[in-house]
mmCIF file of the N, C-alpha and C atoms, coordinates in Angstrom:
data_MODEL
# 
_entry.id   MODEL 
# 
loop_
_atom_site.group_PDB 
_atom_site.id 
_atom_site.type_symbol 
_atom_site.label_atom_id 
_atom_site.label_alt_id 
_atom_site.label_comp_id 
_atom_site.label_asym_id 
_atom_site.label_entity_id 
_atom_site.label_seq_id 
_atom_site.pdbx_PDB_ins_code 
_atom_site.Cartn_x 
_atom_site.Cartn_y 
_atom_site.Cartn_z 
_atom_site.occupancy 
_atom_site.B_iso_or_equiv 
_atom_site.pdbx_formal_charge 
_atom_site.auth_seq_id 
_atom_site.auth_comp_id 
_atom_site.auth_asym_id 
_atom_site.auth_atom_id 
_atom_site.pdbx_PDB_model_num 
ATOM 1   N N  . MET A 1 1  ? -1.554 -0.863  -8.531  1.00 0.00 ? 1  MET A N  1 
ATOM 2   C CA . MET A 1 1  ? -0.627 -1.231  -8.330  1.00 0.00 ? 1  MET A CA 1 
ATOM 3   C C  . MET A 1 1  ? 0.682  -1.622  -9.285  1.00 0.00 ? 1  MET A C  1 
ATOM 4   N N  . THR A 1 2  ? 1.463  -1.882  -9.329  1.00 0.00 ? 2  THR A N  1 
ATOM 5   C CA . THR A 1 2  ? 2.800  -1.955  -10.484 1.00 0.00 ? 2  THR A CA 1 
ATOM 6   C C  . THR A 1 2  ? 3.287  -3.599  -9.801  1.00 0.00 ? 2  THR A C  1 
ATOM 7   N N  . THR A 1 3  ? 3.389  -4.324  -10.946 1.00 0.00 ? 3  THR A N  1 
ATOM 8   C CA . THR A 1 3  ? 3.911  -5.370  -10.998 1.00 0.00 ? 3  THR A CA 1 
ATOM 9   C C  . THR A 1 3  ? 5.091  -5.903  -9.971  1.00 0.00 ? 3  THR A C  1 
ATOM 10  N N  . VAL A 1 4  ? 6.156  -4.705  -10.024 1.00 0.00 ? 4  VAL A N  1 
ATOM 11  C CA . VAL A 1 4  ? 7.360  -4.466  -9.081  1.00 0.00 ? 4  VAL A CA 1 
ATOM 12  C C  . VAL A 1 4  ? 6.999  -4.296  -8.141  1.00 0.00 ? 4  VAL A C  1 
ATOM 13  N N  . ALA A 1 5  ? 6.000  -3.419  -7.766  1.00 0.00 ? 5  ALA A N  1 
ATOM 14  C CA . ALA A 1 5  ? 5.468  -3.198  -6.318  1.00 0.00 ? 5  ALA A CA 1 
ATOM 15  C C  . ALA A 1 5  ? 5.095  -4.462  -5.493  1.00 0.00 ? 5  ALA A C  1 
ATOM 16  N N  . MET A 1 6  ? 4.357  -5.076  -6.183  1.00 0.00 ? 6  MET A N  1 
ATOM 17  C CA . MET A 1 6  ? 3.844  -6.449  -5.785  1.00 0.00 ? 6  MET A CA 1 
ATOM 18  C C  . MET A 1 6  ? 4.847  -7.298  -5.508  1.00 0.00 ? 6  MET A C  1 
ATOM 19  N N  . ASN A 1 7  ? 5.772  -7.424  -6.300  1.00 0.00 ? 7  ASN A N  1 
ATOM 20  C CA . ASN A 1 7  ? 6.930  -8.387  -5.981  1.00 0.00 ? 7  ASN A CA 1 
ATOM 21  C C  . ASN A 1 7  ? 7.852  -7.954  -4.784  1.00 0.00 ? 7  ASN A C  1 
ATOM 22  N N  . ASN A 1 8  ? 7.881  -6.606  -4.399  1.00 0.00 ? 8  ASN A N  1 
ATOM 23  C CA . ASN A 1 8  ? 8.544  -6.230  -3.549  1.00 0.00 ? 8  ASN A CA 1 
ATOM 24  C C  . ASN A 1 8  ? 7.936  -6.308  -2.058  1.00 0.00 ? 8  ASN A C  1 
ATOM 25  N N  . LEU A 1 9  ? 6.970  -6.665  -1.979  1.00 0.00 ? 9  LEU A N  1 
ATOM 26  C CA . LEU A 1 9  ? 6.185  -7.048  -0.821  1.00 0.00 ? 9  LEU A CA 1 
ATOM 27  C C  . LEU A 1 9  ? 6.603  -7.942  -0.101  1.00 0.00 ? 9  LEU A C  1 
ATOM 28  N N  . ASP A 1 10 ? 6.687  -8.222  1.331   1.00 0.00 ? 10 ASP A N  1 
ATOM 29  C CA . ASP A 1 10 ? 7.329  -9.562  1.439   1.00 0.00 ? 10 ASP A CA 1 
ATOM 30  C C  . ASP A 1 10 ? 6.239  -10.476 1.886   1.00 0.00 ? 10 ASP A C  1 
ATOM 31  N N  . LEU A 1 11 ? 5.945  -11.179 1.095   1.00 0.00 ? 11 LEU A N  1 
ATOM 32  C CA . LEU A 1 11 ? 4.958  -12.420 0.876   1.00 0.00 ? 11 LEU A CA 1 
ATOM 33  C C  . LEU A 1 11 ? 5.173  -13.433 2.028   1.00 0.00 ? 11 LEU A C  1 
ATOM 34  N N  . SER A 1 12 ? 6.563  -13.628 2.891   1.00 0.00 ? 12 SER A N  1 
ATOM 35  C CA . SER A 1 12 ? 6.258  -14.531 4.073   1.00 0.00 ? 12 SER A CA 1 
ATOM 36  C C  . SER A 1 12 ? 5.554  -14.080 5.128   1.00 0.00 ? 12 SER A C  1 
ATOM 37  N N  . LYS A 1 13 ? 5.121  -12.681 5.144   1.00 0.00 ? 13 LYS A N  1 
ATOM 38  C CA . LYS A 1 13 ? 4.175  -12.466 6.053   1.00 0.00 ? 13 LYS A CA 1 
ATOM 39  C C  . LYS A 1 13 ? 2.554  -12.676 5.940   1.00 0.00 ? 13 LYS A C  1 
ATOM 40  N N  . ILE A 1 14 ? 2.365  -12.821 4.614   1.00 0.00 ? 14 ILE A N  1 
ATOM 41  C CA . ILE A 1 14 ? 1.214  -13.231 4.354   1.00 0.00 ? 14 ILE A CA 1 
ATOM 42  C C  . ILE A 1 14 ? 0.795  -14.580 4.380   1.00 0.00 ? 14 ILE A C  1 
ATOM 43  N N  . LYS A 1 15 ? -0.302 -14.939 5.285   1.00 0.00 ? 15 LYS A N  1 
ATOM 44  C CA . LYS A 1 15 ? -0.536 -16.183 5.483   1.00 0.00 ? 15 LYS A CA 1 
ATOM 45  C C  . LYS A 1 15 ? -1.943 -16.343 4.692   1.00 0.00 ? 15 LYS A C  1 
ATOM 46  N N  . ARG A 1 16 ? -2.607 -17.530 4.351   1.00 0.00 ? 16 ARG A N  1 
ATOM 47  C CA . ARG A 1 16 ? -3.853 -17.911 3.952   1.00 0.00 ? 16 ARG A CA 1 
ATOM 48  C C  . ARG A 1 16 ? -5.039 -17.702 4.915   1.00 0.00 ? 16 ARG A C  1 
ATOM 49  N N  . SER A 1 17 ? -4.425 -17.665 6.162   1.00 0.00 ? 17 SER A N  1 
ATOM 50  C CA . SER A 1 17 ? -5.649 -17.267 7.479   1.00 0.00 ? 17 SER A CA 1 
ATOM 51  C C  . SER A 1 17 ? -5.862 -16.063 7.437   1.00 0.00 ? 17 SER A C  1 
ATOM 52  N N  . LYS A 1 18 ? -4.893 -15.426 6.698   1.00 0.00 ? 18 LYS A N  1 
ATOM 53  C CA . LYS A 1 18 ? -5.455 -13.718 6.848   1.00 0.00 ? 18 LYS A CA 1 
ATOM 54  C C  . LYS A 1 18 ? -6.569 -13.164 6.006   1.00 0.00 ? 18 LYS A C  1 
ATOM 55  N N  . SER A 1 19 ? -7.267 -11.944 6.664   1.00 0.00 ? 19 SER A N  1 
ATOM 56  C CA . SER A 1 19 ? -8.869 -11.845 6.017   1.00 0.00 ? 19 SER A CA 1 
ATOM 57  C C  . SER A 1 19 ? -8.248 -10.999 5.170   1.00 0.00 ? 19 SER A C  1 
ATOM 58  N N  . ASN A 1 20 ? -9.744 -10.330 4.232   1.00 0.00 ? 20 ASN A N  1 
ATOM 59  C CA . ASN A 1 20 ? -9.383 -9.488  3.224   1.00 0.00 ? 20 ASN A CA 1 
ATOM 60  C C  . ASN A 1 20 ? -9.216 -8.238  3.956   1.00 0.00 ? 20 ASN A C  1 
ATOM 61  N N  . ALA A 1 21 ? -9.819 -7.876  4.938   1.00 0.00 ? 21 ALA A N  1 
ATOM 62  C CA . ALA A 1 21 ? -9.210 -6.507  5.567   1.00 0.00 ? 21 ALA A CA 1 
ATOM 63  C C  . ALA A 1 21 ? -8.085 -6.240  5.989   1.00 0.00 ? 21 ALA A C  1 
ATOM 64  N N  . GLU A 1 22 ? -7.433 -7.657  6.616   1.00 0.00 ? 22 GLU A N  1 
ATOM 65  C CA . GLU A 1 22 ? -6.229 -7.693  7.210   1.00 0.00 ? 22 GLU A CA 1 
ATOM 66  C C  . GLU A 1 22 ? -5.198 -7.615  5.825   1.00 0.00 ? 22 GLU A C  1 
ATOM 67  N N  . LEU A 1 23 ? -5.338 -7.972  4.858   1.00 0.00 ? 23 LEU A N  1 
ATOM 68  C CA . LEU A 1 23 ? -4.134 -8.184  3.584   1.00 0.00 ? 23 LEU A CA 1 
ATOM 69  C C  . LEU A 1 23 ? -4.531 -6.566  3.143   1.00 0.00 ? 23 LEU A C  1 
ATOM 70  N N  . THR A 1 24 ? -5.560 -6.260  3.165   1.00 0.00 ? 24 THR A N  1 
ATOM 71  C CA . THR A 1 24 ? -5.838 -4.564  2.441   1.00 0.00 ? 24 THR A CA 1 
ATOM 72  C C  . THR A 1 24 ? -4.704 -3.847  3.063   1.00 0.00 ? 24 THR A C  1 
ATOM 73  N N  . GLY A 1 25 ? -4.964 -4.438  4.722   1.00 0.00 ? 25 GLY A N  1 
ATOM 74  C CA . GLY A 1 25 ? -4.284 -3.111  5.727   1.00 0.00 ? 25 GLY A CA 1 
ATOM 75  C C  . GLY A 1 25 ? -2.889 -3.381  5.543   1.00 0.00 ? 25 GLY A C  1 
ATOM 76  N N  . MET A 1 26 ? -2.477 -4.503  5.254   1.00 0.00 ? 26 MET A N  1 
ATOM 77  C CA . MET A 1 26 ? -1.000 -4.931  5.062   1.00 0.00 ? 26 MET A CA 1 
ATOM 78  C C  . MET A 1 26 ? -0.541 -3.857  3.723   1.00 0.00 ? 26 MET A C  1 
ATOM 79  N N  . LEU A 1 27 ? -1.565 -3.986  2.788   1.00 0.00 ? 27 LEU A N  1 
ATOM 80  C CA . LEU A 1 27 ? -1.335 -3.063  1.435   1.00 0.00 ? 27 LEU A CA 1 
ATOM 81  C C  . LEU A 1 27 ? -1.182 -2.010  1.638   1.00 0.00 ? 27 LEU A C  1 
ATOM 82  N N  . ALA A 1 28 ? -1.982 -1.086  2.384   1.00 0.00 ? 28 ALA A N  1 
ATOM 83  C CA . ALA A 1 28 ? -2.115 -0.087  2.480   1.00 0.00 ? 28 ALA A CA 1 
ATOM 84  C C  . ALA A 1 28 ? -0.876 0.464   3.209   1.00 0.00 ? 28 ALA A C  1 
ATOM 85  N N  . GLU A 1 29 ? -0.462 -0.281  4.422   1.00 0.00 ? 29 GLU A N  1 
ATOM 86  C CA . GLU A 1 29 ? 0.615  0.083   5.103   1.00 0.00 ? 29 GLU A CA 1 
ATOM 87  C C  . GLU A 1 29 ? 2.251  0.085   4.364   1.00 0.00 ? 29 GLU A C  1 
ATOM 88  N N  . TYR A 1 30 ? 1.946  -0.885  3.178   1.00 0.00 ? 30 TYR A N  1 
ATOM 89  C CA . TYR A 1 30 ? 3.257  -0.971  2.624   1.00 0.00 ? 30 TYR A CA 1 
ATOM 90  C C  . TYR A 1 30 ? 3.232  0.443   1.500   1.00 0.00 ? 30 TYR A C  1 
ATOM 91  N N  . ILE A 1 31 ? 2.111  0.557   0.806   1.00 0.00 ? 31 ILE A N  1 
ATOM 92  C CA . ILE A 1 31 ? 2.114  2.036   0.097   1.00 0.00 ? 31 ILE A CA 1 
ATOM 93  C C  . ILE A 1 31 ? 2.297  2.779   0.575   1.00 0.00 ? 31 ILE A C  1 
ATOM 94  N N  . ARG A 1 32 ? 1.900  3.139   2.186   1.00 0.00 ? 32 ARG A N  1 
ATOM 95  C CA . ARG A 1 32 ? 2.208  4.382   2.691   1.00 0.00 ? 32 ARG A CA 1 
ATOM 96  C C  . ARG A 1 32 ? 3.482  4.371   3.065   1.00 0.00 ? 32 ARG A C  1 
ATOM 97  N N  . SER A 1 33 ? 4.481  3.347   3.329   1.00 0.00 ? 33 SER A N  1 
ATOM 98  C CA . SER A 1 33 ? 5.877  3.128   3.658   1.00 0.00 ? 33 SER A CA 1 
ATOM 99  C C  . SER A 1 33 ? 6.686  3.432   2.425   1.00 0.00 ? 33 SER A C  1 
ATOM 100 N N  . ASP A 1 34 ? 6.246  3.195   1.335   1.00 0.00 ? 34 ASP A N  1 
ATOM 101 C CA . ASP A 1 34 ? 7.195  3.138   0.186   1.00 0.00 ? 34 ASP A CA 1 
ATOM 102 C C  . ASP A 1 34 ? 6.675  4.488   -0.470  1.00 0.00 ? 34 ASP A C  1 
ATOM 103 N N  . GLU A 1 35 ? 7.803  5.551   -0.719  1.00 0.00 ? 35 GLU A N  1 
ATOM 104 C CA . GLU A 1 35 ? 7.577  7.067   -1.163  1.00 0.00 ? 35 GLU A CA 1 
ATOM 105 C C  . GLU A 1 35 ? 7.468  7.090   -2.496  1.00 0.00 ? 35 GLU A C  1 
ATOM 106 N N  . ARG A 1 36 ? 8.152  6.271   -3.221  1.00 0.00 ? 36 ARG A N  1 
ATOM 107 C CA . ARG A 1 36 ? 7.917  5.775   -4.779  1.00 0.00 ? 36 ARG A CA 1 
ATOM 108 C C  . ARG A 1 36 ? 6.522  5.393   -5.228  1.00 0.00 ? 36 ARG A C  1 
ATOM 109 N N  . LEU A 1 37 ? 5.645  4.285   -4.237  1.00 0.00 ? 37 LEU A N  1 
ATOM 110 C CA . LEU A 1 37 ? 4.651  4.020   -4.276  1.00 0.00 ? 37 LEU A CA 1 
ATOM 111 C C  . LEU A 1 37 ? 3.782  5.005   -4.245  1.00 0.00 ? 37 LEU A C  1 
ATOM 112 N N  . ARG A 1 38 ? 3.920  5.744   -3.227  1.00 0.00 ? 38 ARG A N  1 
ATOM 113 C CA . ARG A 1 38 ? 3.193  7.224   -2.875  1.00 0.00 ? 38 ARG A CA 1 
ATOM 114 C C  . ARG A 1 38 ? 3.366  7.951   -4.018  1.00 0.00 ? 38 ARG A C  1 
ATOM 115 N N  . ALA A 1 39 ? 3.963  8.488   -4.755  1.00 0.00 ? 39 ALA A N  1 
ATOM 116 C CA . ALA A 1 39 ? 4.468  9.521   -5.912  1.00 0.00 ? 39 ALA A CA 1 
ATOM 117 C C  . ALA A 1 39 ? 3.589  9.030   -6.927  1.00 0.00 ? 39 ALA A C  1 
ATOM 118 N N  . GLU A 1 40 ? 3.888  7.537   -7.376  1.00 0.00 ? 40 GLU A N  1 
ATOM 119 C CA . GLU A 1 40 ? 2.956  6.975   -8.481  1.00 0.00 ? 40 GLU A CA 1 
ATOM 120 C C  . GLU A 1 40 ? 1.666  7.066   -8.071  1.00 0.00 ? 40 GLU A C  1 
ATOM 121 N N  . CYS A 1 41 ? 0.887  6.815   -6.943  1.00 0.00 ? 41 CYS A N  1 
ATOM 122 C CA . CYS A 1 41 ? -0.216 6.848   -6.509  1.00 0.00 ? 41 CYS A CA 1 
ATOM 123 C C  . CYS A 1 41 ? -0.874 8.900   -6.998  1.00 0.00 ? 41 CYS A C  1 
ATOM 124 N N  . GLN A 1 42 ? -0.131 9.526   -6.358  1.00 0.00 ? 42 GLN A N  1 
ATOM 125 C CA . GLN A 1 42 ? -0.410 10.845  -7.038  1.00 0.00 ? 42 GLN A CA 1 
ATOM 126 C C  . GLN A 1 42 ? -0.331 11.162  -8.284  1.00 0.00 ? 42 GLN A C  1 
ATOM 127 N N  . ARG A 1 43 ? 0.754  10.239  -8.947  1.00 0.00 ? 43 ARG A N  1 
ATOM 128 C CA . ARG A 1 43 ? 0.750  10.790  -10.385 1.00 0.00 ? 43 ARG A CA 1 
ATOM 129 C C  . ARG A 1 43 ? -0.391 10.589  -11.362 1.00 0.00 ? 43 ARG A C  1 
ATOM 130 N N  . GLN A 1 44 ? -0.894 9.353   -10.849 1.00 0.00 ? 44 GLN A N  1 
ATOM 131 C CA . GLN A 1 44 ? -2.171 8.780   -11.504 1.00 0.00 ? 44 GLN A CA 1 
ATOM 132 C C  . GLN A 1 44 ? -3.589 9.332   -10.643 1.00 0.00 ? 44 GLN A C  1 
ATOM 133 N N  . GLY A 1 45 ? -3.152 10.018  -9.932  1.00 0.00 ? 45 GLY A N  1 
ATOM 134 C CA . GLY A 1 45 ? -4.581 10.927  -9.356  1.00 0.00 ? 45 GLY A CA 1 
ATOM 135 C C  . GLY A 1 45 ? -5.116 9.978   -8.324  1.00 0.00 ? 45 GLY A C  1 
ATOM 136 N N  . LYS A 1 46 ? -4.856 8.820   -7.854  1.00 0.00 ? 46 LYS A N  1 
ATOM 137 C CA . LYS A 1 46 ? -5.321 7.778   -7.327  1.00 0.00 ? 46 LYS A CA 1 
ATOM 138 C C  . LYS A 1 46 ? -4.864 7.958   -5.830  1.00 0.00 ? 46 LYS A C  1 
ATOM 139 N N  . PRO A 1 47 ? -6.009 7.788   -5.000  1.00 0.00 ? 47 PRO A N  1 
ATOM 140 C CA . PRO A 1 47 ? -6.064 8.135   -3.429  1.00 0.00 ? 47 PRO A CA 1 
ATOM 141 C C  . PRO A 1 47 ? -4.907 7.384   -2.943  1.00 0.00 ? 47 PRO A C  1 
ATOM 142 N N  . ILE A 1 48 ? -3.957 7.681   -2.045  1.00 0.00 ? 48 ILE A N  1 
ATOM 143 C CA . ILE A 1 48 ? -3.131 7.163   -1.259  1.00 0.00 ? 48 ILE A CA 1 
ATOM 144 C C  . ILE A 1 48 ? -4.018 6.514   -0.021  1.00 0.00 ? 48 ILE A C  1 
ATOM 145 N N  . PRO A 1 49 ? -4.144 5.157   0.362   1.00 0.00 ? 49 PRO A N  1 
ATOM 146 C CA . PRO A 1 49 ? -4.566 4.466   1.393   1.00 0.00 ? 49 PRO A CA 1 
ATOM 147 C C  . PRO A 1 49 ? -4.460 5.256   3.074   1.00 0.00 ? 49 PRO A C  1 
ATOM 148 N N  . ASN A 1 50 ? -5.620 5.529   3.300   1.00 0.00 ? 50 ASN A N  1 
ATOM 149 C CA . ASN A 1 50 ? -5.373 6.019   4.851   1.00 0.00 ? 50 ASN A CA 1 
ATOM 150 C C  . ASN A 1 50 ? -4.206 6.932   4.978   1.00 0.00 ? 50 ASN A C  1 
ATOM 151 N N  . VAL A 1 51 ? -3.842 7.939   3.920   1.00 0.00 ? 51 VAL A N  1 
ATOM 152 C CA . VAL A 1 51 ? -3.011 8.919   4.528   1.00 0.00 ? 51 VAL A CA 1 
ATOM 153 C C  . VAL A 1 51 ? -3.707 10.434  3.814   1.00 0.00 ? 51 VAL A C  1 
ATOM 154 N N  . ARG A 1 52 ? -4.417 10.779  3.174   1.00 0.00 ? 52 ARG A N  1 
ATOM 155 C CA . ARG A 1 52 ? -4.883 11.827  3.185   1.00 0.00 ? 52 ARG A CA 1 
ATOM 156 C C  . ARG A 1 52 ? -5.556 12.432  4.632   1.00 0.00 ? 52 ARG A C  1 
ATOM 157 N N  . ALA A 1 53 ? -6.277 11.679  4.885   1.00 0.00 ? 53 ALA A N  1 
ATOM 158 C CA . ALA A 1 53 ? -6.872 12.083  6.123   1.00 0.00 ? 53 ALA A CA 1 
ATOM 159 C C  . ALA A 1 53 ? -5.907 12.403  7.451   1.00 0.00 ? 53 ALA A C  1 
ATOM 160 N N  . GLN A 1 54 ? -4.899 11.740  7.198   1.00 0.00 ? 54 GLN A N  1 
ATOM 161 C CA . GLN A 1 54 ? -3.784 11.749  8.448   1.00 0.00 ? 54 GLN A CA 1 
ATOM 162 C C  . GLN A 1 54 ? -2.761 13.123  7.905   1.00 0.00 ? 54 GLN A C  1 
ATOM 163 N N  . GLN A 1 55 ? -2.647 13.644  6.722   1.00 0.00 ? 55 GLN A N  1 
ATOM 164 C CA . GLN A 1 55 ? -1.612 14.267  6.430   1.00 0.00 ? 55 GLN A CA 1 
ATOM 165 C C  . GLN A 1 55 ? -2.134 15.972  6.868   1.00 0.00 ? 55 GLN A C  1 
ATOM 166 N N  . LYS A 1 56 ? -1.278 16.726  7.441   1.00 0.00 ? 56 LYS A N  1 
ATOM 167 C CA . LYS A 1 56 ? -1.288 18.038  7.723   1.00 0.00 ? 56 LYS A CA 1 
ATOM 168 C C  . LYS A 1 56 ? -0.541 18.941  7.428   1.00 0.00 ? 56 LYS A C  1 
ATOM 169 N N  . ASP A 1 57 ? -0.733 19.160  6.299   1.00 0.00 ? 57 ASP A N  1 
ATOM 170 C CA . ASP A 1 57 ? 0.045  20.086  5.293   1.00 0.00 ? 57 ASP A CA 1 
ATOM 171 C C  . ASP A 1 57 ? -0.566 21.287  5.123   1.00 0.00 ? 57 ASP A C  1 
# 
């Protein structure tokens, strides 16, 4: 993930009490919701979290 993408995350939603699984889920949701990040993942040949299984192209 790019630094720019990390800076665009809404840090107010992230609390210290969140588990790694919760944070990973938030990050995956953020990537899925951002078309530029999805395109960058595809360009680099990296899997898009939890998207491939849902796509019905």
